[in-house]
C-alpha positions, -999 to 999 in steps of 0.1 A, spaced: 95 96 -89 78 113 -59 101 119 -30 87 105 3 90 132 29 68 117 56 46 87 61 11 95 74 2 59 82 19 25 83 -2 -6 79 13 -40 90 -5 -65 68 22 -92 72 9 -127 76 -25 -118 61 -36 -137 30 -52 -122 -1 -74 -102 -1 -66 -92 35 -38 -66 28 -59 -48 2 -90 -48 23 -71 -34 53 -55 -7 32 -88 2 16 -106 6 49 -78 28 64 -69 50 35 -105 63 32 -101 82 65 -70 101 53 -69 134 33 -57 135 -3 -19 137 -5 -14 114 25 13 87 22 6 52 35 33 25 39 21 -11 37 41 -41 48 28 -75 34 41 -110 30 13 -124 8 30 -127 -26 -2 -118 -45 0 -84 -29 27 -73 -53 3 -75 -83 -28 -67 -63 -15 -33 -51 -6 -23 -87 -41 -32 -99 -58 -16 -68 -40 17 -74 -50 18 -110 -86 10 -102 -89 35 -73 -68 63 -88 -44 63 -59 -7 67 -67 18 39 -62 50 58 -52 73 28 -46 71 -10 -45 99 -31 -33 106 -66 -21 130 -78 6 130 -115 9 94 -125 16 84 -90 27 68 -66 2 67 -28 10 45 -4 -8 41 34 -5 8 47 -17 -3 84 -20 -40 89 -16 -53 109 -46 
């Protein structure tokens, strides 16, 4: 597991419905250099499976994925 030393960007996608959180992440991560870590907060329950599929299809690394009540938190490293 990759240790998260710092977060380069935090995206608050709470209360956005699918595909909103993924589209927001996709538009913002493109402006970051490789190796950057992005934290995404979401409440759309589809985000949990969407972020796994998105990382696989884009080649970005899902560092951590957790759920706390309704809130889903994902840490992604741009590759």
